[in-house]
Gaussian input, Z-matrix of N, CA and C with variables (Angstrom, degrees):
# hf/3-21g

backbone

0 1
 N
 C     1     B1
 C     2     B2     1     A1
 N     3     B3     2     A2     1     D1
 C     4     B4     3     A3     2     D2
 C     5     B5     4     A4     3     D3
 N     6     B6     5     A5     4     D4
 C     7     B7     6     A6     5     D5
 C     8     B8     7     A7     6     D6
 N     9     B9     8     A8     7     D7
 C    10    B10     9     A9     8     D8
 C    11    B11    10    A10     9     D9
 N    12    B12    11    A11    10    D10
 C    13    B13    12    A12    11    D11
 C    14    B14    13    A13    12    D12
 N    15    B15    14    A14    13    D13
 C    16    B16    15    A15    14    D14
 C    17    B17    16    A16    15    D15
 N    18    B18    17    A17    16    D16
 C    19    B19    18    A18    17    D17
 C    20    B20    19    A19    18    D18
 N    21    B21    20    A20    19    D19
 C    22    B22    21    A21    20    D20
 C    23    B23    22    A22    21    D21
 N    24    B24    23    A23    22    D22
 C    25    B25    24    A24    23    D23
 C    26    B26    25    A25    24    D24
 N    27    B27    26    A26    25    D25
 C    28    B28    27    A27    26    D26
 C    29    B29    28    A28    27    D27
 N    30    B30    29    A29    28    D28
 C    31    B31    30    A30    29    D29
 C    32    B32    31    A31    30    D30
 N    33    B33    32    A32    31    D31
 C    34    B34    33    A33    32    D32
 C    35    B35    34    A34    33    D33
 N    36    B36    35    A35    34    D34
 C    37    B37    36    A36    35    D35
 C    38    B38    37    A37    36    D36
 N    39    B39    38    A38    37    D37
 C    40    B40    39    A39    38    D38
 C    41    B41    40    A40    39    D39
 N    42    B42    41    A41    40    D40
 C    43    B43    42    A42    41    D41
 C    44    B44    43    A43    42    D42
 N    45    B45    44    A44    43    D43
 C    46    B46    45    A45    44    D44
 C    47    B47    46    A46    45    D45
 N    48    B48    47    A47    46    D46
 C    49    B49    48    A48    47    D47
 C    50    B50    49    A49    48    D48
 N    51    B51    50    A50    49    D49
 C    52    B52    51    A51    50    D50
 C    53    B53    52    A52    51    D51
 N    54    B54    53    A53    52    D52
 C    55    B55    54    A54    53    D53
 C    56    B56    55    A55    54    D54
 N    57    B57    56    A56    55    D55
 C    58    B58    57    A57    56    D56
 C    59    B59    58    A58    57    D57
 N    60    B60    59    A59    58    D58
 C    61    B61    60    A60    59    D59
 C    62    B62    61    A61    60    D60
 N    63    B63    62    A62    61    D61
 C    64    B64    63    A63    62    D62
 C    65    B65    64    A64    63    D63
 N    66    B66    65    A65    64    D64
 C    67    B67    66    A66    65    D65
 C    68    B68    67    A67    66    D66
 N    69    B69    68    A68    67    D67
 C    70    B70    69    A69    68    D68
 C    71    B71    70    A70    69    D69
 N    72    B72    71    A71    70    D70
 C    73    B73    72    A72    71    D71
 C    74    B74    73    A73    72    D72
 N    75    B75    74    A74    73    D73
 C    76    B76    75    A75    74    D74
 C    77    B77    76    A76    75    D75
 N    78    B78    77    A77    76    D76
 C    79    B79    78    A78    77    D77
 C    80    B80    79    A79    78    D78
 N    81    B81    80    A80    79    D79
 C    82    B82    81    A81    80    D80
 C    83    B83    82    A82    81    D81
 N    84    B84    83    A83    82    D82
 C    85    B85    84    A84    83    D83
 C    86    B86    85    A85    84    D84
 N    87    B87    86    A86    85    D85
 C    88    B88    87    A87    86    D86
 C    89    B89    88    A88    87    D87
 N    90    B90    89    A89    88    D88
 C    91    B91    90    A90    89    D89
 C    92    B92    91    A91    90    D90
 N    93    B93    92    A92    91    D91
 C    94    B94    93    A93    92    D92
 C    95    B95    94    A94    93    D93
 N    96    B96    95    A95    94    D94
 C    97    B97    96    A96    95    D95
 C    98    B98    97    A97    96    D96
 N    99    B99    98    A98    97    D97
 C   100   B100    99    A99    98    D98
 C   101   B101   100   A100    99    D99
 N   102   B102   101   A101   100   D100
 C   103   B103   102   A102   101   D101
 C   104   B104   103   A103   102   D102
 N   105   B105   104   A104   103   D103
 C   106   B106   105   A105   104   D104
 C   107   B107   106   A106   105   D105
 N   108   B108   107   A107   106   D106
 C   109   B109   108   A108   107   D107
 C   110   B110   109   A109   108   D108
 N   111   B111   110   A110   109   D109
 C   112   B112   111   A111   110   D110
 C   113   B113   112   A112   111   D111
 N   114   B114   113   A113   112   D112
 C   115   B115   114   A114   113   D113
 C   116   B116   115   A115   114   D114
 N   117   B117   116   A116   115   D115
 C   118   B118   117   A117   116   D116
 C   119   B119   118   A118   117   D117
 N   120   B120   119   A119   118   D118
 C   121   B121   120   A120   119   D119
 C   122   B122   121   A121   120   D120
 N   123   B123   122   A122   121   D121
 C   124   B124   123   A123   122   D122
 C   125   B125   124   A124   123   D123
 N   126   B126   125   A125   124   D124
 C   127   B127   126   A126   125   D125
 C   128   B128   127   A127   126   D126
 N   129   B129   128   A128   127   D127
 C   130   B130   129   A129   128   D128
 C   131   B131   130   A130   129   D129
 N   132   B132   131   A131   130   D130
 C   133   B133   132   A132   131   D131
 C   134   B134   133   A133   132   D132
 N   135   B135   134   A134   133   D133
 C   136   B136   135   A135   134   D134
 C   137   B137   136   A136   135   D135
 N   138   B138   137   A137   136   D136
 C   139   B139   138   A138   137   D137
 C   140   B140   139   A139   138   D138
 N   141   B141   140   A140   139   D139
 C   142   B142   141   A141   140   D140
 C   143   B143   142   A142   141   D141
 N   144   B144   143   A143   142   D142
 C   145   B145   144   A144   143   D143
 C   146   B146   145   A145   144   D144
 N   147   B147   146   A146   145   D145
 C   148   B148   147   A147   146   D146
 C   149   B149   148   A148   147   D147
 N   150   B150   149   A149   148   D148
 C   151   B151   150   A150   149   D149
 C   152   B152   151   A151   150   D150
 N   153   B153   152   A152   151   D151
 C   154   B154   153   A153   152   D152
 C   155   B155   154   A154   153   D153
 N   156   B156   155   A155   154   D154
 C   157   B157   156   A156   155   D155
 C   158   B158   157   A157   156   D156
 N   159   B159   158   A158   157   D157
 C   160   B160   159   A159   158   D158
 C   161   B161   160   A160   159   D159
 N   162   B162   161   A161   160   D160
 C   163   B163   162   A162   161   D161
 C   164   B164   163   A163   162   D162
 N   165   B165   164   A164   163   D163
 C   166   B166   165   A165   164   D164
 C   167   B167   166   A166   165   D165
 N   168   B168   167   A167   166   D166
 C   169   B169   168   A168   167   D167
 C   170   B170   169   A169   168   D168
 N   171   B171   170   A170   169   D169
 C   172   B172   171   A171   170   D170
 C   173   B173   172   A172   171   D171
 N   174   B174   173   A173   172   D172
 C   175   B175   174   A174   173   D173
 C   176   B176   175   A175   174   D174
 N   177   B177   176   A176   175   D175
 C   178   B178   177   A177   176   D176
 C   179   B179   178   A178   177   D177
 N   180   B180   179   A179   178   D178
 C   181   B181   180   A180   179   D179
 C   182   B182   181   A181   180   D180
 N   183   B183   182   A182   181   D181
 C   184   B184   183   A183   182   D182
 C   185   B185   184   A184   183   D183
 N   186   B186   185   A185   184   D184
 C   187   B187   186   A186   185   D185
 C   188   B188   187   A187   186   D186
 N   189   B189   188   A188   187   D187
 C   190   B190   189   A189   188   D188
 C   191   B191   190   A190   189   D189
 N   192   B192   191   A191   190   D190
 C   193   B193   192   A192   191   D191
 C   194   B194   193   A193   192   D192
 N   195   B195   194   A194   193   D193
 C   196   B196   195   A195   194   D194
 C   197   B197   196   A196   195   D195
 N   198   B198   197   A197   196   D196
 C   199   B199   198   A198   197   D197
 C   200   B200   199   A199   198   D198
 N   201   B201   200   A200   199   D199
 C   202   B202   201   A201   200   D200
 C   203   B203   202   A202   201   D201
 N   204   B204   203   A203   202   D202
 C   205   B205   204   A204   203   D203
 C   206   B206   205   A205   204   D204
 N   207   B207   206   A206   205   D205
 C   208   B208   207   A207   206   D206
 C   209   B209   208   A208   207   D207
 N   210   B210   209   A209   208   D208
 C   211   B211   210   A210   209   D209
 C   212   B212   211   A211   210   D210
 N   213   B213   212   A212   211   D211
 C   214   B214   213   A213   212   D212
 C   215   B215   214   A214   213   D213
 N   216   B216   215   A215   214   D214
 C   217   B217   216   A216   215   D215
 C   218   B218   217   A217   216   D216
 N   219   B219   218   A218   217   D217
 C   220   B220   219   A219   218   D218
 C   221   B221   220   A220   219   D219
 N   222   B222   221   A221   220   D220
 C   223   B223   222   A222   221   D221
 C   224   B224   223   A223   222   D222
 N   225   B225   224   A224   223   D223
 C   226   B226   225   A225   224   D224
 C   227   B227   226   A226   225   D225
 N   228   B228   227   A227   226   D226
 C   229   B229   228   A228   227   D227
 C   230   B230   229   A229   228   D228
 N   231   B231   230   A230   229   D229
 C   232   B232   231   A231   230   D230
 C   233   B233   232   A232   231   D231
 N   234   B234   233   A233   232   D232
 C   235   B235   234   A234   233   D233
 C   236   B236   235   A235   234   D234
 N   237   B237   236   A236   235   D235
 C   238   B238   237   A237   236   D236
 C   239   B239   238   A238   237   D237
 N   240   B240   239   A239   238   D238
 C   241   B241   240   A240   239   D239
 C   242   B242   241   A241   240   D240
 N   243   B243   242   A242   241   D241
 C   244   B244   243   A243   242   D242
 C   245   B245   244   A244   243   D243
 N   246   B246   245   A245   244   D244
 C   247   B247   246   A246   245   D245
 C   248   B248   247   A247   246   D246
 N   249   B249   248   A248   247   D247
 C   250   B250   249   A249   248   D248
 C   251   B251   250   A250   249   D249
 N   252   B252   251   A251   250   D250
 C   253   B253   252   A252   251   D251
 C   254   B254   253   A253   252   D252
 N   255   B255   254   A254   253   D253
 C   256   B256   255   A255   254   D254
 C   257   B257   256   A256   255   D255

   B1=1.4433
   B2=1.5220
   B3=1.3216
   B4=1.4651
   B5=1.5214
   B6=1.3357
   B7=1.4641
   B8=1.5245
   B9=1.3109
   B10=1.4641
   B11=1.5186
   B12=1.3074
   B13=1.4729
   B14=1.5177
   B15=1.3241
   B16=1.4637
   B17=1.5235
   B18=1.3439
   B19=1.4596
   B20=1.5257
   B21=1.3206
   B22=1.4579
   B23=1.5264
   B24=1.3366
   B25=1.4614
   B26=1.5234
   B27=1.3209
   B28=1.4632
   B29=1.5309
   B30=1.3323
   B31=1.4600
   B32=1.5235
   B33=1.3160
   B34=1.4623
   B35=1.5236
   B36=1.3201
   B37=1.4610
   B38=1.5251
   B39=1.3479
   B40=1.4637
   B41=1.5306
   B42=1.3310
   B43=1.4570
   B44=1.5198
   B45=1.3160
   B46=1.4696
   B47=1.5248
   B48=1.3184
   B49=1.4667
   B50=1.5304
   B51=1.3216
   B52=1.4666
   B53=1.5238
   B54=1.3091
   B55=1.4616
   B56=1.5242
   B57=1.3225
   B58=1.4630
   B59=1.5268
   B60=1.3472
   B61=1.4600
   B62=1.5293
   B63=1.3309
   B64=1.4705
   B65=1.5248
   B66=1.3188
   B67=1.4608
   B68=1.5221
   B69=1.3373
   B70=1.4593
   B71=1.5196
   B72=1.3426
   B73=1.4691
   B74=1.5245
   B75=1.3246
   B76=1.4698
   B77=1.5309
   B78=1.3367
   B79=1.4540
   B80=1.5118
   B81=1.3222
   B82=1.4655
   B83=1.5222
   B84=1.3253
   B85=1.4656
   B86=1.5267
   B87=1.3407
   B88=1.4607
   B89=1.5230
   B90=1.3154
   B91=1.4629
   B92=1.5262
   B93=1.3073
   B94=1.4632
   B95=1.5228
   B96=1.3212
   B97=1.4641
   B98=1.5220
   B99=1.3220
   B100=1.4606
   B101=1.5296
   B102=1.3123
   B103=1.4645
   B104=1.5291
   B105=1.3199
   B106=1.4625
   B107=1.5310
   B108=1.3257
   B109=1.4656
   B110=1.5230
   B111=1.3101
   B112=1.4612
   B113=1.5348
   B114=1.3087
   B115=1.4661
   B116=1.5310
   B117=1.3242
   B118=1.4626
   B119=1.5244
   B120=1.3181
   B121=1.4630
   B122=1.5224
   B123=1.3183
   B124=1.4751
   B125=1.5197
   B126=1.3332
   B127=1.4702
   B128=1.5243
   B129=1.3243
   B130=1.4621
   B131=1.5241
   B132=1.3217
   B133=1.4546
   B134=1.5226
   B135=1.3139
   B136=1.4607
   B137=1.5279
   B138=1.3286
   B139=1.4638
   B140=1.5241
   B141=1.3292
   B142=1.4660
   B143=1.5207
   B144=1.3211
   B145=1.4608
   B146=1.5185
   B147=1.3121
   B148=1.4639
   B149=1.5272
   B150=1.3188
   B151=1.4622
   B152=1.5222
   B153=1.3317
   B154=1.4663
   B155=1.5219
   B156=1.3153
   B157=1.4543
   B158=1.5286
   B159=1.3254
   B160=1.4662
   B161=1.5242
   B162=1.3330
   B163=1.4645
   B164=1.5275
   B165=1.3467
   B166=1.4673
   B167=1.5241
   B168=1.3106
   B169=1.4553
   B170=1.5261
   B171=1.3243
   B172=1.4638
   B173=1.5253
   B174=1.3427
   B175=1.4702
   B176=1.5239
   B177=1.3239
   B178=1.4630
   B179=1.5262
   B180=1.3281
   B181=1.4617
   B182=1.5258
   B183=1.3431
   B184=1.4625
   B185=1.5249
   B186=1.3197
   B187=1.4598
   B188=1.5269
   B189=1.3311
   B190=1.4635
   B191=1.5259
   B192=1.3210
   B193=1.4641
   B194=1.5265
   B195=1.3142
   B196=1.4671
   B197=1.5181
   B198=1.3217
   B199=1.4662
   B200=1.5253
   B201=1.3143
   B202=1.4617
   B203=1.5264
   B204=1.3451
   B205=1.4625
   B206=1.5272
   B207=1.3251
   B208=1.4620
   B209=1.5247
   B210=1.3284
   B211=1.4624
   B212=1.5150
   B213=1.3391
   B214=1.4633
   B215=1.5122
   B216=1.3150
   B217=1.4649
   B218=1.5317
   B219=1.3220
   B220=1.4648
   B221=1.5200
   B222=1.3269
   B223=1.4721
   B224=1.5163
   B225=1.3345
   B226=1.4622
   B227=1.5269
   B228=1.3228
   B229=1.4635
   B230=1.5192
   B231=1.3239
   B232=1.4659
   B233=1.5200
   B234=1.3283
   B235=1.4722
   B236=1.5321
   B237=1.3267
   B238=1.4567
   B239=1.5348
   B240=1.3163
   B241=1.4624
   B242=1.5304
   B243=1.3576
   B244=1.4630
   B245=1.5292
   B246=1.3035
   B247=1.4802
   B248=1.5099
   B249=1.3280
   B250=1.4714
   B251=1.5243
   B252=1.3105
   B253=1.4459
   B254=1.5078
   B255=1.2887
   B256=1.4462
   B257=1.4520
   A1=111.05
   A2=116.64
   A3=120.53
   A4=110.50
   A5=116.72
   A6=120.52
   A7=111.01
   A8=117.14
   A9=121.21
   A10=110.58
   A11=116.96
   A12=120.85
   A13=109.98
   A14=116.89
   A15=121.18
   A16=110.81
   A17=117.44
   A18=120.97
   A19=110.94
   A20=116.99
   A21=120.36
   A22=111.50
   A23=116.43
   A24=120.04
   A25=110.43
   A26=117.22
   A27=121.02
   A28=110.78
   A29=117.40
   A30=120.69
   A31=110.77
   A32=115.24
   A33=119.76
   A34=110.93
   A35=117.96
   A36=121.02
   A37=111.44
   A38=116.95
   A39=119.93
   A40=110.50
   A41=116.17
   A42=119.52
   A43=110.75
   A44=117.22
   A45=120.73
   A46=110.30
   A47=116.54
   A48=120.37
   A49=110.40
   A50=117.06
   A51=120.77
   A52=110.62
   A53=116.67
   A54=120.94
   A55=110.39
   A56=116.94
   A57=121.13
   A58=111.96
   A59=116.76
   A60=120.51
   A61=111.11
   A62=116.40
   A63=120.09
   A64=111.26
   A65=116.10
   A66=119.12
   A67=110.39
   A68=116.31
   A69=120.51
   A70=112.25
   A71=116.32
   A72=119.78
   A73=111.28
   A74=115.84
   A75=120.40
   A76=111.28
   A77=117.17
   A78=120.34
   A79=114.54
   A80=116.74
   A81=121.44
   A82=107.92
   A83=115.58
   A84=120.03
   A85=112.69
   A86=117.37
   A87=120.48
   A88=109.78
   A89=116.33
   A90=121.07
   A91=110.71
   A92=117.79
   A93=120.82
   A94=111.47
   A95=115.67
   A96=120.55
   A97=110.27
   A98=116.90
   A99=120.83
   A100=110.63
   A101=117.12
   A102=120.64
   A103=111.30
   A104=116.76
   A105=119.63
   A106=111.15
   A107=116.16
   A108=120.19
   A109=111.08
   A110=116.18
   A111=121.13
   A112=109.93
   A113=116.88
   A114=120.46
   A115=110.68
   A116=117.37
   A117=120.52
   A118=110.85
   A119=115.84
   A120=120.43
   A121=110.87
   A122=116.96
   A123=120.52
   A124=110.69
   A125=116.93
   A126=120.65
   A127=111.14
   A128=116.56
   A129=120.53
   A130=111.08
   A131=117.13
   A132=120.48
   A133=111.50
   A134=117.06
   A135=120.41
   A136=111.14
   A137=116.75
   A138=120.79
   A139=111.92
   A140=117.18
   A141=121.54
   A142=109.22
   A143=115.44
   A144=118.10
   A145=109.95
   A146=115.48
   A147=120.60
   A148=109.83
   A149=116.71
   A150=120.27
   A151=111.22
   A152=117.28
   A153=120.43
   A154=110.96
   A155=115.52
   A156=120.19
   A157=109.84
   A158=117.25
   A159=120.82
   A160=110.84
   A161=117.13
   A162=121.63
   A163=109.94
   A164=115.72
   A165=120.20
   A166=110.73
   A167=117.23
   A168=120.68
   A169=110.28
   A170=116.95
   A171=120.43
   A172=110.62
   A173=116.94
   A174=120.80
   A175=110.27
   A176=116.69
   A177=120.87
   A178=110.58
   A179=116.82
   A180=119.78
   A181=111.02
   A182=117.95
   A183=120.27
   A184=110.88
   A185=116.80
   A186=120.57
   A187=111.15
   A188=117.02
   A189=119.97
   A190=110.43
   A191=117.53
   A192=120.30
   A193=110.75
   A194=116.69
   A195=120.24
   A196=111.13
   A197=117.38
   A198=120.79
   A199=110.85
   A200=117.53
   A201=119.95
   A202=110.18
   A203=117.26
   A204=119.77
   A205=110.36
   A206=117.36
   A207=121.11
   A208=109.44
   A209=116.77
   A210=120.15
   A211=111.75
   A212=116.73
   A213=120.48
   A214=111.93
   A215=116.30
   A216=120.15
   A217=110.68
   A218=115.94
   A219=119.39
   A220=110.90
   A221=117.22
   A222=120.19
   A223=110.52
   A224=116.57
   A225=120.07
   A226=111.01
   A227=117.20
   A228=121.19
   A229=110.09
   A230=117.68
   A231=121.09
   A232=110.62
   A233=116.61
   A234=119.55
   A235=110.89
   A236=116.57
   A237=120.35
   A238=110.78
   A239=115.16
   A240=119.00
   A241=110.67
   A242=116.87
   A243=120.27
   A244=110.91
   A245=117.09
   A246=120.67
   A247=112.10
   A248=114.51
   A249=118.47
   A250=111.95
   A251=116.45
   A252=120.86
   A253=113.80
   A254=116.32
   A255=112.18
   A256=116.28
   D1=-41.82
   D2=178.57
   D3=-64.41
   D4=-36.20
   D5=177.54
   D6=-62.69
   D7=-41.20
   D8=179.84
   D9=-64.25
   D10=-40.33
   D11=179.20
   D12=-65.76
   D13=-42.21
   D14=178.09
   D15=-62.51
   D16=-43.62
   D17=178.71
   D18=-60.92
   D19=-45.45
   D20=179.96
   D21=-64.51
   D22=-38.22
   D23=177.40
   D24=-65.40
   D25=-41.29
   D26=178.39
   D27=-64.88
   D28=-41.10
   D29=177.49
   D30=-61.41
   D31=-41.53
   D32=179.16
   D33=-65.49
   D34=-40.10
   D35=177.36
   D36=-65.40
   D37=-39.85
   D38=177.17
   D39=-63.91
   D40=-41.02
   D41=178.37
   D42=-64.48
   D43=-40.53
   D44=178.23
   D45=-60.43
   D46=-42.59
   D47=178.69
   D48=-65.07
   D49=-43.23
   D50=178.47
   D51=-63.26
   D52=-42.17
   D53=177.22
   D54=-60.70
   D55=-41.77
   D56=177.01
   D57=-60.66
   D58=-41.85
   D59=178.13
   D60=-64.16
   D61=-44.08
   D62=-179.97
   D63=-63.45
   D64=-44.94
   D65=179.01
   D66=-63.61
   D67=-39.88
   D68=179.10
   D69=-60.79
   D70=-39.75
   D71=177.56
   D72=-63.89
   D73=-26.62
   D74=179.61
   D75=-90.37
   D76=3.11
   D77=177.86
   D78=85.00
   D79=16.10
   D80=-179.46
   D81=-110.15
   D82=131.83
   D83=-174.05
   D84=-68.23
   D85=-46.85
   D86=-177.08
   D87=-161.77
   D88=-179.13
   D89=-177.47
   D90=-62.81
   D91=-38.03
   D92=178.19
   D93=-59.88
   D94=-43.48
   D95=177.60
   D96=-64.60
   D97=-39.91
   D98=177.71
   D99=-60.23
   D100=-42.88
   D101=178.70
   D102=-66.00
   D103=-37.07
   D104=176.55
   D105=-64.23
   D106=-42.72
   D107=177.54
   D108=-62.79
   D109=-39.89
   D110=178.29
   D111=-61.00
   D112=-44.30
   D113=179.91
   D114=-66.36
   D115=-39.45
   D116=177.06
   D117=-61.35
   D118=-42.03
   D119=178.45
   D120=-63.56
   D121=-44.06
   D122=177.84
   D123=-60.59
   D124=-44.09
   D125=179.73
   D126=-63.46
   D127=-42.89
   D128=-179.79
   D129=-64.22
   D130=-42.81
   D131=179.50
   D132=-68.29
   D133=-33.11
   D134=178.54
   D135=-66.11
   D136=-24.20
   D137=-179.36
   D138=-75.91
   D139=-10.92
   D140=-179.53
   D141=-106.87
   D142=129.24
   D143=177.29
   D144=-86.85
   D145=157.47
   D146=177.65
   D147=-61.61
   D148=-36.50
   D149=179.69
   D150=-64.20
   D151=-40.97
   D152=177.84
   D153=-61.26
   D154=-44.62
   D155=-178.70
   D156=-64.30
   D157=-43.65
   D158=179.11
   D159=-63.55
   D160=-40.96
   D161=179.05
   D162=-60.45
   D163=-49.49
   D164=-178.74
   D165=-64.33
   D166=-38.47
   D167=179.11
   D168=-64.34
   D169=-43.84
   D170=179.06
   D171=-62.31
   D172=-42.24
   D173=177.74
   D174=-60.63
   D175=-45.84
   D176=-178.73
   D177=-63.08
   D178=-41.88
   D179=179.19
   D180=-64.18
   D181=-41.34
   D182=177.60
   D183=-63.59
   D184=-40.75
   D185=178.30
   D186=-63.45
   D187=-43.14
   D188=178.85
   D189=-62.83
   D190=-41.02
   D191=177.71
   D192=-61.51
   D193=-43.90
   D194=179.34
   D195=-64.57
   D196=-41.50
   D197=178.04
   D198=-64.14
   D199=-37.14
   D200=177.01
   D201=-65.10
   D202=-39.51
   D203=176.87
   D204=-62.99
   D205=-43.83
   D206=178.90
   D207=-62.93
   D208=-42.70
   D209=177.84
   D210=-59.96
   D211=-40.82
   D212=176.96
   D213=-62.57
   D214=-41.00
   D215=178.64
   D216=-65.08
   D217=-40.50
   D218=178.27
   D219=-64.41
   D220=-37.42
   D221=175.21
   D222=-60.77
   D223=-42.37
   D224=178.45
   D225=-61.97
   D226=-42.96
   D227=178.57
   D228=-62.56
   D229=-42.43
   D230=179.45
   D231=-63.18
   D232=-45.09
   D233=179.34
   D234=-62.86
   D235=-41.25
   D236=178.60
   D237=-62.80
   D238=-42.94
   D239=178.57
   D240=-63.17
   D241=-40.75
   D242=177.96
   D243=-62.41
   D244=-40.38
   D245=-179.97
   D246=-66.56
   D247=-35.14
   D248=-179.05
   D249=-82.64
   D250=-0.55
   D251=174.00
   D252=79.92
   D253=24.81
   D254=-175.47
   D255=-133.98

């Protein structure tokens, strides 16, 4: 029974070390730091309302549509210039 407990403790320690390596590759020092980052993200997202996000998304979509129209017009100008040889 003591051997089983030791094995499980060793497995847990190996997992902790592996978790530390994975977090380190992601630029996070440890689990505590990861939890702090998670809380910061939650706080930052809580500061944004759904209406604000929808408003900004709608603005961005309208801008993209307008830019696509401008791009289409520029394509027409380029084709016209190519046809006129210049």
